[in-house]
C-alpha positions as CSV (number, residue, x, y, z in Angstrom):
1,M,-16.9,-48.5,14.0
2,Y,-20.6,-48.9,12.9
3,E,-20.9,-45.2,12.5
4,L,-17.8,-45.2,10.3
5,F,-19.2,-47.9,8.0
6,E,-22.6,-46.2,7.9
7,S,-21.1,-42.9,6.9
8,S,-18.9,-44.6,4.2
9,G,-22.0,-46.5,3.0
10,L,-24.0,-43.3,2.7
11,M,-21.3,-41.6,0.6
12,L,-20.7,-44.7,-1.5
13,V,-24.4,-45.0,-2.4
14,L,-24.4,-41.3,-3.5
15,L,-21.2,-41.7,-5.5
16,N,-22.7,-44.7,-7.2
17,P,-19.7,-46.0,-9.3
18,F,-22.1,-48.1,-11.5
19,L,-23.8,-44.8,-12.5
20,V,-20.6,-42.8,-12.9
21,I,-19.0,-45.4,-15.2
22,V,-21.9,-45.0,-17.7
23,Y,-21.3,-41.3,-17.9
24,L,-17.5,-41.9,-18.4
25,I,-18.0,-44.6,-21.1
26,D,-16.3,-42.4,-23.8
27,I,-13.3,-42.0,-21.6
28,V,-13.3,-45.8,-20.8
29,Q,-13.2,-46.5,-24.5
30,K,-10.6,-43.9,-25.4
31,L,-8.0,-44.4,-22.7
32,N,-6.0,-47.4,-21.8
33,F,-6.1,-48.8,-18.3
34,S,-3.0,-46.9,-17.1
35,K,-4.2,-43.5,-18.3
36,F,-7.7,-44.1,-17.1
37,A,-6.3,-45.0,-13.6
38,K,-4.3,-41.8,-13.5
39,V,-7.3,-39.7,-14.5
40,M,-9.5,-41.4,-11.9
41,L,-6.8,-40.9,-9.2
42,R,-6.6,-37.2,-9.9
43,G,-10.3,-36.8,-10.0
44,S,-10.7,-38.8,-6.7
45,I,-8.1,-36.7,-5.0
46,I,-9.9,-33.5,-6.0
47,S,-13.2,-35.0,-4.8
48,V,-11.7,-36.1,-1.4
49,F,-10.4,-32.7,-0.6
50,A,-13.7,-31.0,-1.6
51,F,-15.7,-33.5,0.5
52,W,-13.3,-33.0,3.5
53,S,-13.8,-29.2,3.3
54,F,-17.6,-29.6,3.4
55,A,-17.4,-32.2,6.2
56,L,-15.2,-30.0,8.4
57,L,-16.7,-26.6,7.6
58,G,-20.3,-27.7,7.0
59,D,-22.9,-25.0,6.4
60,A,-20.3,-22.3,7.2
61,I,-19.0,-22.5,3.7
62,F,-22.3,-21.2,2.4
63,S,-23.4,-18.9,5.2
64,K,-20.0,-17.2,6.0
65,F,-17.8,-17.6,2.9
66,V,-20.3,-17.7,0.0
67,H,-22.9,-15.6,1.9
68,A,-25.7,-17.8,0.3
69,E,-28.2,-20.3,1.5
70,F,-27.6,-24.0,1.0
71,A,-31.0,-24.1,-0.7
72,S,-29.5,-22.0,-3.5
73,F,-26.8,-24.6,-4.0
74,Q,-29.4,-27.3,-4.1
75,I,-31.4,-25.5,-6.8
76,F,-28.3,-24.7,-8.9
77,G,-26.9,-28.2,-8.6
78,G,-30.3,-29.7,-9.5
79,V,-30.4,-27.5,-12.6
80,V,-26.9,-28.6,-13.7
81,F,-27.7,-32.3,-13.3
82,L,-31.1,-31.8,-15.0
83,L,-29.3,-30.4,-18.0
84,I,-26.8,-33.3,-18.0
85,G,-29.7,-35.8,-17.8
86,L,-31.6,-34.1,-20.7
87,Q,-28.5,-34.0,-22.8
88,F,-27.9,-37.8,-22.2
89,V,-31.6,-38.6,-23.0
90,F,-31.6,-36.8,-26.3
91,K,-28.0,-37.2,-27.5
92,G,-26.8,-40.3,-25.7
93,Q,-23.3,-40.8,-24.4
94,N,-21.7,-38.2,-26.7
95,A,-23.5,-35.5,-24.7
96,I,-21.2,-35.9,-21.7
97,E,-18.1,-35.8,-23.8
98,G,-19.2,-32.5,-25.2
99,L,-19.8,-31.1,-21.8
100,R,-16.4,-32.2,-20.4
101,G,-14.1,-31.3,-23.3
102,E,-10.9,-33.0,-24.2
103,S,-9.7,-36.1,-22.4
104,A,-6.4,-34.6,-21.4
105,Y,-8.1,-32.1,-19.2
106,I,-11.0,-34.1,-17.7
107,A,-9.7,-35.0,-14.2
108,G,-11.3,-31.9,-12.8
109,A,-14.4,-32.4,-14.9
110,I,-14.8,-35.9,-13.6
111,A,-14.6,-34.6,-10.1
112,M,-17.1,-31.7,-10.8
113,P,-19.9,-32.3,-11.5
114,I,-19.7,-36.1,-12.0
115,M,-18.5,-37.0,-8.5
116,I,-18.9,-33.7,-6.6
117,G,-22.6,-33.0,-6.8
118,P,-25.4,-31.7,-4.5
119,G,-26.0,-35.2,-3.1
120,T,-22.4,-36.0,-2.2
121,I,-21.8,-32.5,-0.8
122,S,-24.9,-32.8,1.3
123,A,-23.7,-36.2,2.5
124,S,-20.3,-34.7,3.4
125,V,-22.0,-32.0,5.5
126,I,-24.1,-34.7,7.3
127,I,-21.1,-36.9,8.0
128,G,-19.2,-34.0,9.4
129,K,-22.1,-33.1,11.7
130,R,-22.6,-36.5,13.2
131,S,-18.9,-37.6,13.4
132,D,-15.7,-36.2,14.8
133,P,-13.4,-34.7,12.2
134,I,-10.9,-37.6,11.8
135,P,-13.6,-40.4,11.6
136,A,-15.5,-38.2,9.1
137,C,-12.5,-37.8,6.9
138,I,-11.7,-41.5,7.1
139,A,-15.2,-42.4,6.1
140,I,-15.2,-40.1,3.1
141,L,-11.7,-41.4,2.0
142,I,-12.9,-45.0,2.2
143,A,-16.0,-44.3,0.2
144,V,-14.1,-42.5,-2.6
145,A,-11.4,-45.2,-2.7
146,V,-14.0,-48.0,-2.9
147,S,-15.9,-46.1,-5.6
148,A,-12.7,-45.5,-7.6
149,G,-11.7,-49.2,-7.2
150,I,-15.0,-50.4,-8.5
151,M,-14.7,-48.1,-11.5
152,L,-11.2,-49.5,-12.3
153,L,-12.6,-53.0,-12.0
154,L,-15.4,-52.1,-14.4
155,K,-12.8,-50.6,-16.8
156,K,-10.8,-53.9,-16.7
157,T,-14.0,-55.8,-17.4
158,H,-14.9,-53.6,-20.3
159,D,-11.5,-53.9,-21.9
160,Y,-11.7,-57.7,-21.6
161,V,-15.2,-58.1,-23.0
162,R,-15.3,-55.3,-25.6
163,P,-13.1,-57.1,-28.3
164,R,-15.4,-60.1,-28.1
165,R,-18.8,-58.4,-27.8
166,E,-18.3,-54.8,-28.9
167,Q,-21.8,-54.2,-30.4
168,L,-23.4,-55.7,-27.3
169,I,-21.3,-53.5,-25.0
170,Q,-22.2,-50.4,-27.1
171,R,-25.9,-51.2,-27.0
172,Y,-25.8,-51.9,-23.3
173,F,-24.2,-48.6,-22.4
174,E,-26.5,-46.7,-24.7
175,I,-29.6,-48.1,-23.1
176,A,-28.3,-48.0,-19.6
177,G,-27.2,-44.4,-20.1
178,R,-30.6,-43.2,-21.2
179,I,-32.4,-45.1,-18.4
180,T,-29.9,-43.7,-15.9
181,A,-30.5,-40.2,-17.3
182,L,-34.2,-40.5,-16.4
183,F,-33.2,-41.4,-12.8
184,V,-30.8,-38.5,-12.6
185,G,-33.3,-36.1,-14.0
186,T,-35.9,-37.2,-11.4
187,I,-33.4,-36.7,-8.6
188,S,-32.5,-33.3,-10.0
189,V,-36.1,-32.1,-10.0
190,E,-36.4,-33.4,-6.4
191,M,-33.3,-31.3,-5.4
192,I,-34.7,-28.2,-7.1
193,M,-38.1,-28.6,-5.4
194,R,-36.4,-29.1,-2.0
195,G,-34.3,-26.0,-2.5
196,L,-37.4,-24.0,-3.5
197,G,-39.3,-25.5,-0.5
198,A,-36.5,-24.3,1.9
199,W,-36.7,-20.8,0.4
200,I,-40.4,-20.7,0.8
201,E,-40.2,-21.8,4.4
202,K,-37.7,-19.1,5.2
203,Y,-39.5,-16.3,3.5
């Protein structure tokens, strides 16, 4: 039981719904609660199946199917998140909207790369290695469900507070988004360096 909660906690920390909601602020503002919940549900389902695949198959996905090293994924994933972080630093919250496209087609974009990233995929592989298949899948499902639930609660809170303090909400998300982008950029560089380090060690 402890291992189940530990694995769920690891995945939940990396999913970080408080960070994700900042990147989804344009969607939070545009969609009503019902539509937002449907988009989140679809994005969460996509994410769960992706995480389950990596938890069950592990490094074999890269070595046997993709014929690439996991370090390559770390480098590419780090570059993607670095670009997102830079866009957010210089353009603010409109940067993410431009990267995702129209709201009607964003369920997959929310899943990748917002929820499905190098960190969460790495965590899925780790969870799959240290747990049996069923407990690993349950741990991942719990983490994604809790993360989605927190984001729905934040959406509810936003809809309640915004009519009363709209300028304050806008200012908060603008500042929080730029600060968060600095954190994401730092983690992205760390992922790139780890990937490069792994390649150097191998060759």
